[in-house]
C-alpha positions in Angstrom: 0.0 0.0 0.0 2.9 2.4 0.8 4.3 1.9 -2.7 0.9 2.6 -4.3 0.4 5.7 -2.2 3.9 7.0 -3.1 3.3 6.3 -6.8 -0.1 8.1 -6.6 1.5 11.1 -4.8 4.2 11.4 -7.5 1.6 11.1 -10.3 -0.7 13.7 -8.7 2.1 16.2 -8.1 3.4 15.5 -11.6 0.2 17.1 -12.9 1.4 20.5 -11.7 -1.6 22.6 -13.1 -4.2 20.4 -11.3 -2.5 20.3 -7.9 -1.4 23.9 -8.0 -4.9 25.3 -8.7 -7.0 22.8 -6.7 -4.8 21.8 -3.7 -1.7 24.0 -3.2 -3.8 27.0 -4.0 -5.0 27.0 -0.4 -1.5 27.7 1.3 -0.2 29.7 -1.7 -3.3 31.8 -1.9 -3.3 32.4 1.9 0.4 33.4 1.8 -0.1 35.7 -1.2 -3.2 37.4 0.2 -1.6 38.1 3.6 1.7 39.2 2.0 -0.3 41.8 0.1 -2.0 42.8 3.3 1.3 43.3 5.0 2.4 45.7 2.1 -1.0 47.5 2.3 -0.8 48.0 6.0 2.8 49.1 5.9 1.9 52.1 3.8 -1.5 53.0 5.3 -1.6 54.7 8.7 -5.4 54.5 8.6 -5.4 50.7 8.3 -2.7 50.5 11.0 -5.0 52.5 13.4 -7.8 50.0 12.7 -5.6 47.1 13.5 -4.3 48.7 16.7 -7.9 49.5 17.8 -9.0 45.8 17.3 -5.9 43.7 17.3 -6.2 40.1 16.1 -5.1 37.1 18.1 -3.3 34.0 16.8 -5.8 31.3 17.9 -8.6 33.1 16.1 -6.6 33.8 12.9 -5.2 30.2 12.8 -8.7 28.7 13.2 -10.3 31.2 10.7 -8.9 29.3 7.7 -10.9 26.1 8.6 -14.2 28.0 8.2 -13.1 29.1 4.7 -12.3 25.6 3.5 -15.4 24.2 5.1 -17.6 26.3 2.9 -19.5 25.3 -0.2 -16.8 26.9 -2.4 -14.0 24.9 -0.6 -15.9 21.7 -1.1 -16.5 22.3 -4.7 -12.8 22.9 -5.3 -12.2 19.4 -3.9 -14.9 18.0 -6.0 -13.1 19.1 -9.1 -9.8 17.7 -7.8 -11.5 14.3 -7.0 -13.2 14.3 -10.4 -9.7 14.6 -12.0 -8.2 11.9 -9.7 -10.8 9.3 -10.5 -12.6 10.4 -13.7 -9.3 11.3 -15.3 -8.2 7.7 -15.2 -11.0 6.9 -17.6 -10.2 9.8 -19.9 -6.6 8.7 -20.1 -7.4 4.9 -20.3 -5.0 4.3 -17.4 -7.0 1.6 -15.5 -5.8 -1.1 -17.9 -2.2 -0.3 -16.9 -2.9 -0.2 -13.2 -5.2 -3.1 -12.5 -3.0 -6.1 -13.6 -0.5 -5.1 -10.9 -2.7 -4.5 -7.9 -6.2 -5.3 -6.6 -9.0 -2.9 -7.4 -9.7 -2.2 -3.7 -6.1 -1.3 -3.0 -5.9 1.1 -5.9 -9.0 3.0 -4.8 -7.9 3.1 -1.2 -4.5 4.4 -2.3 -6.1 7.2 -4.2 -8.3 8.2 -1.2 -5.3 7.9 1.3 -3.1 10.0 -1.0 -5.8 12.6 -1.5 -6.4 12.7 2.3 -2.7 13.2 3.0 -2.4 15.9 0.3 -5.5 17.8 1.4 -4.4 17.6 5.1 -0.9 18.9 4.4 -2.3 21.8 2.2 -5.0 22.7 4.8 -2.7 22.6 7.8 0.0 24.6 6.0 -2.5 27.3 5.0 -3.9 27.4 8.6 -0.4 27.9 10.1 0.5 30.5 7.4 -2.7 32.4 8.3 -1.7 32.5 12.0 1.9 33.5 11.3 1.3 36.1 8.6 -1.5 37.7 10.7 1.1 38.2 13.3 3.3 39.9 10.7 0.4 42.2 9.8 -0.1 43.0 13.5 3.6 43.7 13.9 3.7 46.1 10.9 0.7 47.9 12.4 2.3 48.1 15.8 -0.5 46.1 17.4 -0.3 43.4 20.0 -0.8 39.8 18.9 -1.8 37.7 21.8 -2.3 35.7 23.8 1.1 34.6 25.1 2.3 31.5 23.3 2.9 29.1 26.1 1.9 25.6 27.3 -1.4 26.8 28.8 -2.6 28.6 25.7 -1.5 25.7 23.5 -3.4 23.2 25.7 -6.6 25.2 25.1 -5.9 25.8 21.4 -4.8 22.4 20.1 -8.2 20.5 20.8 -10.1 23.2 18.9 -7.5 23.1 16.1 -7.8 19.3 15.9 -11.6 19.4 15.9 -11.9 22.0 13.2 -9.2 20.2 11.1 -11.1 16.9 11.3 -14.4 18.6 10.4 -13.0 20.4 7.4 -11.0 17.4 6.1 -14.0 15.1 6.6 -16.3 17.6 4.7 -13.7 17.8 1.9 -13.4 14.0 1.7 -17.2 13.5 1.6 -17.4 15.9 -1.3 -14.5 14.0 -3.0 -16.4 10.8 -2.5 -19.4 12.2 -4.4 -17.1 12.9 -7.3 -15.5 9.5 -7.1 -18.9 7.8 -7.2 -19.8 10.0 -10.2 -16.6 8.8 -11.9 -17.6 5.1 -11.3 -21.1 5.7 -12.7 -20.2 8.0 -15.7 -16.7 6.9 -16.4 -15.7 10.4 -17.5 -14.2 13.5 -15.8 -17.2 15.6 -16.7 -19.7 13.0 -15.4 -17.7 12.8 -12.1 -17.7 16.6 -11.9 -21.4 17.1 -12.5 -22.4 14.3 -10.1 -20.1 15.6 -7.4 -21.3 19.2 -7.8 -25.0 18.2 -7.8 -24.6 15.8 -4.8 -22.7 18.5 -2.8 -25.3 21.2 -3.5 -28.1 18.7 -2.9 -26.7 17.9 0.5 -26.8 21.6 1.4 -30.5 21.9 0.2 -31.8 18.7 1.7 -33.3 20.4 4.8 -35.5 22.6 2.6 -36.7 19.5 0.7 -37.6 17.7 3.9 -39.3 20.8 5.2 -41.5 21.0 2.1 -42.3 17.3 2.1 -43.2 17.4 5.8 -45.7 20.3 5.1 -47.1 18.6 2.0 -47.5 15.2 3.7 -48.4 16.6 7.1 -45.6 14.5 8.6 -43.4 16.8 10.7 -41.3 13.9 11.8 -39.6 13.8 8.4 -37.4 16.6 9.6 -35.6 14.1 11.7 -34.0 12.6 8.6 -31.9 15.7 8.3 -30.0 14.7 11.5 -28.5 11.7 9.7 -27.0 13.7 6.8 -23.3 14.5 6.7 -24.0 18.2 6.6 -25.9 18.2 9.9 -23.4 16.0 11.7 -20.4 18.2 10.6 -22.3 21.3 11.7 -23.1 19.6 15.0 -19.5 18.6 15.6 -18.5 22.2 15.0 -21.2 23.5 17.3 -20.1 21.2 20.1 -16.5 22.4 19.6 -17.3 26.1 19.5 -20.4 26.5 21.7 -20.4 23.2 23.8 -24.0 22.6 22.6 -25.7 20.7 19.9 -26.5 22.3 16.6 -30.2 22.9 16.6 -33.0 25.3 15.8 -36.7 25.6 16.7 -38.0 23.5 13.8 -35.6 20.7 14.6 -36.3 20.9 18.3 -40.1 20.7 17.8 -40.2 17.9 15.3 -36.9 15.9 15.7 -36.2 16.0 19.4 -33.2 18.3 19.3 -29.6 17.6 18.2 -27.3 14.7 18.6 -24.4 14.5 21.0 -20.9 15.0 19.6 -20.1 11.3 20.0 -23.1 10.3 17.9 -22.3 12.8 15.1 -18.7 11.6 15.1 -19.7 8.0 14.6 -22.3 9.0 11.9 -19.6 11.0 10.0 -17.2 8.1 10.1 -19.9 5.8 8.9 -20.7 8.1 5.9 -17.0 8.2 5.0 -16.5 4.4 5.2 -19.8 3.7 3.3 -19.0 6.2 0.5 -15.5 4.8 0.0 -16.8 1.2 0.3 -19.5 1.9 -2.3 -16.9 3.4 -4.7 -14.9 0.2 -4.3 -17.9 -2.0 -4.9 -18.9 -0.2 -8.1 -15.4 -0.2 -9.4 -15.0 -4.0 -8.8 -18.1 -4.6 -11.0 -16.8 -2.7 -13.9 -15.1 -4.0 -17.0 -12.4 -1.5 -17.6 -9.9 -3.9 -19.3 -11.6 -3.9 -22.7 
């Protein structure tokens, strides 16, 4: 498996345009944007006064990046990347060269593991760049950049960092799984892309669909289905991390008994990931890609 992952890593990074604009764009974009901010603040006394009046802090600036990548835009970028990783193999007729050497399951798993490692490295790098460069901006403006960096603040910060990293990476991988399933069904890059985009957007809109159905059918209990979706459980994990309470709202409280615990949402999120990867492997095993 290690040799497969290493080969996949080399192949993905060999496609410089794809990885640069869909993966490494996150740390590179963050560095570029904040470098321009440093230049702007260095020559603007007005902006410096604004920073000094409301100075940033490094935990907030480091965690801020995770909210950006955990947006619909961030997920769609990863859908395009996954569509290229899986759908591109059909376009290039590469499966015939790969399958005689390894089992189908190991090849699919290697792709998912390599994608996970690449996404994790890019996201963590961008998050750390955000925290460091925001400190440079504060220094240029002559503002404080707290709190003190010590064992106590780190012990408070690291659990939040780990939780937000897991949520964002899980959301990205679920979106990538949609594109992978699309590739197995359509066997083209465009089909994988369209399926992944539609599935990602549909996941965001499913609550509205359930609400309409519950009204039409006079069955308010249908709202409870929403609690089993990846979107809800990722939002719930984030809510438990940031507010120490379940993610809920009046309609969910009234008709679905409130939100899940963090432990339940974690298990459901992992089940979604395992099932989506497993379904991708099952579909791939049933295909004839050798002729």
